[in-house]
C-alpha positions in Angstrom: -12.4 10.0 15.0 -14.4 12.9 12.8 -12.9 15.0 10.5 -13.0 18.4 10.5 -13.7 19.6 6.9 -10.9 22.2 6.9 -8.2 20.1 8.2 -6.5 17.8 5.3 -8.4 14.2 5.2 -5.3 11.7 5.8 -5.7 8.2 3.5 -3.8 4.9 4.1 -3.4 2.2 1.7 -1.6 -0.5 3.2 -0.7 -3.9 1.2 1.7 -6.7 1.5 3.0 -9.5 -0.9 3.3 -11.8 1.4 2.8 -14.9 -1.4 4.7 -15.2 -4.4 2.9 -17.7 -6.6 5.9 -18.2 -9.3 8.8 -18.3 -6.2 7.1 -20.0 -3.0 10.3 -19.8 -1.4 9.7 -16.0 -1.3 6.8 -16.2 0.4 6.5 -14.3 3.8 3.0 -15.1 5.6 4.3 -12.9 8.3 3.6 -10.1 6.4 0.1 -10.0 6.7 0.0 -9.4 10.7 3.0 -6.9 9.6 0.1 -5.3 7.3 -2.4 -5.0 10.2 -0.6 -3.5 12.8 0.7 -1.3 10.2 -3.4 -0.4 9.9 -4.2 -0.7 13.0 -1.3 2.3 14.0 -2.5 4.8 11.6 -5.8 4.2 12.1 -6.1 4.3 16.1 -3.7 6.3 16.8 -2.4 8.8 13.8 -5.9 9.3 12.7 -6.2 8.1 9.0 -8.8 6.4 7.0 -7.5 2.7 6.1 -8.7 2.9 2.2 -8.5 -0.8 1.3 -8.0 -0.4 -2.6 -4.9 -2.7 -2.9 -5.7 -5.8 -0.7 -2.9 -8.6 -0.2 -0.8 -10.1 -2.9 -1.6 -7.4 -5.3 0.2 -7.8 -8.9 2.1 -4.9 -10.6 -1.2 -4.5 -12.7 -3.3 -3.9 -9.9 -1.0 -2.1 -7.7 -0.2 0.8 -10.2 -4.1 0.9 -11.6 -5.1 1.1 -8.3 -2.9 3.6 -6.9 -3.6 5.4 -10.0 -7.1 5.2 -9.7 -7.6 6.8 -6.1 -5.3 9.5 -6.7 -7.0 10.7 -9.7 -10.5 10.2 -8.4 -12.8 13.3 -8.1 -13.5 12.6 -4.5 -9.2 13.6 -3.8 -8.7 17.4 -2.7 -4.9 19.2 -3.0 -4.4 18.7 0.8 -5.2 15.1 1.2 -2.4 13.2 2.8 -1.8 9.5 1.5 0.5 7.7 3.3 1.3 4.4 1.3 2.7 1.1 2.8 3.6 -2.1 0.7 5.3 -4.8 3.0 7.5 -7.4 0.4 10.3 -7.6 -1.4 12.2 -5.2 -3.4 14.9 -5.4 -5.7 17.8 -2.7 -7.1 17.8 -3.0 -11.0 21.7 -3.4 -11.6 21.7 -1.6 -15.0 19.3 1.5 -13.9 20.2 1.3 -10.0 15.9 1.6 -10.0 14.6 0.4 -6.9 11.3 -2.0 -8.1 8.9 -3.7 -5.7 8.4 -7.7 -6.7 4.6 -7.9 -6.7 2.9 -11.3 -6.8 3.3 -11.7 -10.6 7.1 -12.2 -10.1 
């Protein structure tokens, strides 16, 4: 789908944490297919460009560094639209009630 230079660009960053090396009971291999379905929906139906900067099963460092790198890249424009999909487990921390994503290094 051609992009009009005047229109905001639409990017999708999609990942899934389907395998947890330190906790195999958390593995959810079906999340790989779910990620593929999200990519298909966003790219085929909604006009997004998939940016595969995260891949599958990112660690916490990979997740934060790669997202930061993409967002701070000189190629980004203020009107860019970025959708981020991360399938996997999450947790609410008891002490702070903060929501966290459990990455493959967990």
